[in-house]
C-alpha positions in Angstrom: 0.0 0.0 0.0 2.9 2.4 0.7 4.2 1.9 -2.8 0.8 3.0 -4.2 0.8 6.0 -1.9 4.2 7.1 -3.2 3.1 6.7 -6.8 0.0 8.7 -6.2 2.1 11.4 -4.6 4.1 11.7 -7.8 0.8 11.9 -9.8 -0.5 14.5 -7.4 2.6 16.6 -7.8 2.3 16.4 -11.6 -1.4 17.3 -11.5 -0.7 20.4 -9.3 2.0 21.4 -11.8 -0.5 21.0 -14.7 -3.1 23.1 -12.9 -0.6 25.9 -12.4 0.2 25.6 -16.1 -3.5 25.8 -17.0 -3.7 29.1 -15.2 -0.7 30.4 -17.0 -1.9 29.2 -20.3 -5.4 30.7 -20.2 -4.3 34.0 -21.8 -2.6 32.1 -24.7 -5.8 30.1 -25.2 -7.9 33.3 -25.5 -5.5 34.8 -28.0 -5.3 31.7 -30.2 -8.9 30.4 -29.8 -10.1 31.7 -33.2 -7.1 30.3 -35.1 -6.4 27.0 -33.3 -9.2 24.7 -32.0 -9.5 24.0 -28.3 -8.7 20.3 -28.9 -5.5 21.1 -30.8 -4.4 23.6 -28.2 -5.1 20.9 -25.6 -2.7 18.6 -27.4 0.0 21.3 -27.4 -0.7 22.2 -23.8 -0.4 18.5 -22.7 2.9 18.2 -24.6 4.4 21.2 -22.9 3.0 20.0 -19.6 4.5 16.5 -20.0 7.9 18.0 -20.9 7.8 20.3 -17.9 6.7 17.7 -15.4 9.4 15.3 -16.6 12.1 18.0 -16.5 10.9 19.1 -13.1 11.0 15.6 -11.7 14.4 14.7 -13.1 16.6 17.8 -13.6 15.0 21.2 -12.6 14.4 20.3 -8.9 18.1 19.3 -8.5 19.3 22.4 -10.2 17.2 24.6 -8.0 18.4 22.9 -4.9 22.0 23.2 -5.9 21.7 26.9 -6.7 19.7 27.5 -3.4 22.4 25.8 -1.4 25.1 27.8 -3.1 26.6 24.7 -4.7 28.1 24.8 -8.2 25.7 23.8 -10.9 28.0 21.0 -12.1 28.8 18.3 -9.5 32.2 17.0 -8.8 30.8 13.5 -8.0 29.2 11.4 -10.6 27.2 8.1 -10.6 26.9 6.1 -13.8 25.4 2.7 -14.5 25.9 1.4 -18.1 25.0 -2.2 -17.3 21.4 -2.9 -18.5 18.9 -4.5 -16.1 21.1 -3.8 -13.1 17.9 -2.6 -11.2 16.8 -6.2 -11.0 19.8 -7.4 -8.9 21.2 -4.2 -7.3 19.5 -2.4 -4.4 21.3 1.0 -4.9 21.1 1.8 -1.1 17.3 1.9 -0.9 14.6 -0.5 0.3 13.1 -2.9 -2.2 9.8 -1.1 -2.0 11.3 2.2 -2.7 13.3 0.8 -5.6 10.2 -0.8 -7.2 8.3 2.5 -6.7 11.1 4.3 -8.6 11.1 1.8 -11.4 7.3 2.0 -11.8 7.6 5.8 -11.7 10.2 5.7 -14.4 7.8 3.8 -16.7 4.7 5.9 -15.8 6.4 9.2 -16.2 6.9 8.6 -20.0 3.5 7.0 -20.8 1.9 10.5 -21.3 4.9 11.6 -23.5 4.6 8.5 -25.6 0.9 9.2 -26.1 1.2 12.9 -26.8 4.3 12.8 -29.1 2.3 11.3 -32.1 -0.7 13.5 -31.3 1.3 16.7 -31.7 3.8 15.6 -34.3 2.4 13.9 -37.4 5.8 12.5 -38.3 5.9 10.5 -35.1 2.7 8.5 -35.8 4.8 5.5 -36.6 5.7 3.6 -33.4 9.5 3.4 -34.0 9.8 7.2 -34.3 7.8 7.8 -31.1 9.9 5.2 -29.3 13.2 6.7 -30.6 12.1 10.2 -29.5 11.2 9.1 -26.0 14.5 7.2 -25.8 16.3 10.4 -27.0 14.5 12.5 -24.4 15.4 10.0 -21.7 19.0 9.8 -22.8 19.3 13.6 -22.6 17.8 13.6 -19.1 20.3 10.9 -17.9 23.1 12.8 -19.6 22.3 16.0 -17.7 21.7 14.1 -14.5 25.3 12.8 -14.7 26.7 16.3 -14.6 24.4 17.8 -11.9 25.1 15.1 -9.3 22.3 12.7 -9.8 22.8 9.2 -11.0 22.8 8.4 -14.7 21.4 5.0 -15.4 20.9 3.0 -18.6 18.1 1.2 -16.8 16.2 4.5 -16.5 16.5 5.0 -20.3 15.1 1.5 -20.9 12.3 1.9 -18.4 11.4 5.4 -19.7 11.4 4.0 -23.3 9.1 1.2 -22.2 6.7 3.9 -20.8 6.9 5.8 -24.1 6.0 2.6 -26.0 3.0 2.0 -23.7 1.9 5.6 -24.3 2.2 5.0 -28.1 0.1 1.8 -27.8 -2.5 3.8 -26.0 -2.4 6.5 -28.7 -2.8 3.8 -31.3 -5.8 2.3 -29.5 -7.4 5.8 -29.2 -6.8 6.4 -32.9 -8.6 3.1 -33.7 -11.5 3.8 -31.3 -12.0 7.4 -32.1 -10.8 7.7 -35.7 -14.1 9.1 -37.0 -14.8 11.4 -34.1 -14.5 15.1 -34.8 -12.9 16.0 -31.5 -10.2 13.3 -31.9 -9.4 14.6 -35.4 -9.0 18.1 -34.1 -6.9 16.9 -31.2 -4.4 15.2 -33.5 -4.6 17.9 -36.1 -6.1 16.0 -39.0 -9.2 18.3 -39.2 
């Protein structure tokens, strides 16, 4: 039950961040409402929200803490794991429950991005391109984390990419279910 509570805490933090973004986005909506449909603006908004929530959870928080503590932005200590599937056998100094929570969070965090990438970018409507883009985003995050004092881990890239693939599968399912719906067509920019 504690694992579920931690995961829900992550979701709650993301939801609060999105609510704040909605408030900031409202003026943009009213400026663009006659040129871009509400559904399409929602797709763009969700994309920006996904990117900001992921960046906030993985990089921005650490950068803010380092700056607030008067520490240099780049860390002198580095942690790197290049051995795939190490998360299965290594505890990394945390409880098993905490580790499982982290792994599930790594997958869940990229599901929305895997869903919204093909909705926003027509060129990413093929699964391999969405998966490559989510992998690229994850790699960039891990690359930055290495230099700011957080661990960089190939397992995180693999888990994030799995989340992106799940998101793409959900997008594909929605596309099949709602392909004739006007709101879906507006959301993905085909109408």
